[in-house]
N, C-alpha and C positions, 0 to 999 in steps of 0.2 A: 652250814653255810647257806646264806640268804639266796632266794631263787634267782634273782638277777645275777648276782655274783657267780652261782653255779653256771647259769647259761653262758656268761662271759668266759669262765674257765673252759667249759667244753668247746666253745667256738675257737678259743685259741689253740686248744689241744688239737682241734680237727685241722686248723691252719699250719700249726707247727708241731707235728707229731713227736712224741719223745720215745726213745727206744732203750730197751733194757742194755745196761752196760756190761752184762754178762753174755747174752746170747744174740742181741741185736734185734729182737722181735720188737714190734710197736706195743708200747705199755697201753693198758686199758685204764679206764676210770678207776681211781683209787690206788693205782701202782705207782710207785716212786722209785727211780733209778734202777731198781732190780725187779724183774717180773716175779710173780708169786711161784711160777715153776721153778725157776732158778733159786729163788729164796729157799726152796723146800729141798732142792738137789744139791746146794753148796755142800762141800766137804768140811763139816763142822768137827772140830777136834774133841769138843767136851772136856778140855784140859782144866776147866774151872771146877770140875767135879773131883778132881784128883790131886792131891799134893804131890804125888809121885808121878809126874808126867814129863814127856821129853824136853819141854822147855825148862822146867825146873831142874832137870838133871845137868843141863848146861852150865848151871851155877853152883851145883854141889861141890863143896870143898874149895870154891874160888870167891865166894861173896856171900855173906850173911843176907837172907831176904825172907819176907814174909810169904809171898805167893807169887807164881809165875804161870801165865797162861797166854795162849793165842786163840783167836776165834776160828780161824780156818787153816787147812792144810794147803801149802803152796807148791805147786808142780809146774814146771815149764810147759808152755802150750795149753794151760788150763784156763778156765773161766776165771779163777782167782788171780792168776797172773794179769789177765785183761782188766779186772778190777783195780788191781795195785797200779798198774800202768796209767790208768785213767785218773787216778788220784795223784800220783807223783808226777806224771809228765803232760797230762792234757788239761790241768786246771779244774777238775772236777771236785771242788771242795765239798759240795753238798753230799756227794758219794761218801767221802771220807768222814763226814760228820754222821751219816746214816750208819756206817759200819762202826763208828764210835759209840753210838747209842745201843747198838746191838751188843758190843762189849760190856758196856755198862750195866745192861740187863743181866748179863752173865754174872759180873761182879756182884751184884746185889744179892744174888742167890747164895753166895759164898759167905757172906757176913763178914767179909774181910775188912779190917779197919783201914780207911783211907781218908785223909784230911786235906791233901794237896795233890794236884796233878801236874806233872812236868813232862812236856813233850821233848824229845831228843831234839837239840836245837840244829839248824843249819848254820853254816857261816853266813855272815850278813851279806857277803857279795852274791852268794849262791841264791839266798833268799830273795834278795833284791832282783836277781835275774828271773827267777821262777815266779816271783810276785807272791809266794806264800810259802809255808812250811806244812807239809802234808802231815806230819805228825801232831802239829797244832790243830788242824782240822779234826782229826780223830779224837785228840784229847777234848776238844770242845763238845764232841757227842757224848763222851763218857761223862764229862762234867754236868751235861745237861740232865742225864739219868740220875747220877748221884748227887746232884744239887751241891757240887763242890766247885772250889775256884781253881783256875789254870794259872800257873805261874811260868811266864817265859823269861823272867829277869835273873832268876837265881842261878841258872846254869846257862853258859853260853859257849860257843864254839870259837876259838881263837885261831885255829889253823884250818884252812880250806883244803881238805884231803880229796884225793881222787877216789875212783870207784873201788870198793873192797871186794867186788864178787869173785875176783880170781886169786884172792889171797888165802893162805891157810889160817887156821884159828890163831896160831902163835903170831904169825906175821901180822894178822888184823889187829890183835890186841897191842902188839909193839907199835903199829901205826896209830893206833887211837889214844895211846896211853898219855900223851902230853897235850892233846888238842883240846880239851875242855878246861873250863875255869869256872869257880865260884864268883859271881860278880855282884852279889847283893848281900845285904846284912845277914848274918847267921841267926837272926832272931827266930827263924823259921825252923831252926834244926830239931826240934822236938816233935815236928809234925811227922805224921805217917804218910810217906811219899809214894805216889804211883808214877813210875816211869813209863812212858808211851812212845811207841815206834811203829812204824808200818809193817815191816817184815823182820823176823829174826832167823839168823841162819847159824852163825857159830855164837853169838851173844856177846862178840867182842865190844861192840858199841856200847851196849846197856851195861856190861861189866865195868867198862871204863869209866862211864858216868857214875855207876853205883859206888866204885872204890873211891872216887873223888868226893862223893857226898859222905861216904863213911869215915873218910879221913878228916872230914871238916865237921864232924860231931852228929851227923844224922845217924840214926839207929834203926828205923823202921821203913824198909823199902820193899816195894813190890814191882812187878813188871807186867805189862800187858801190850800185846801187838795184835794187828789185825790177822797176820798170817805167820805160819811157821814153815820154813822150807826144809823139807825132808832130804 
């Protein structure tokens, strides 16, 4: 970074200090979104290292897939919950992008075949109200690392559902089964697709999208999320 640009950046940082999205401490020069201490202490799952992991087990016998992973464990009242809320409800798209980059780096280590990244879509009314789709921000970060395209047209949400947090796995899947649709040419159906979401709990949303893609000729699916709710 040129000297004048560096001085300007430091001056702005002094006037408008940024704080860690996980613990709230003021970030120092070189830190972005999350302080180094929190980055070190976050509850990483390392699921990308094991084909037999808790996320993968959610889909065993339910949906053919190539790989499934989450970057972090999600627990109520935790720093990870704070991060997810800042992405999902507070408009911090840069944080979502950063965590997506971290997921992409893990996927690179697996050698997993991926050609196209699809974020789980929001209904157009909800996305218009929120101003963005948090899963798209995460997918963009993954795409930056893997140097792959993100497709937001192939899969769309046709029904605006309410919260899924208090539903059982069966009721969640029943609620999600008919709310997505394929809305683009199926010329992409031979691509290896990575489905991306923010948090996975029962896997019903990703499973519903996966079944729809499989029913329309797609054969190679993988799943990645920022967090796995235990």
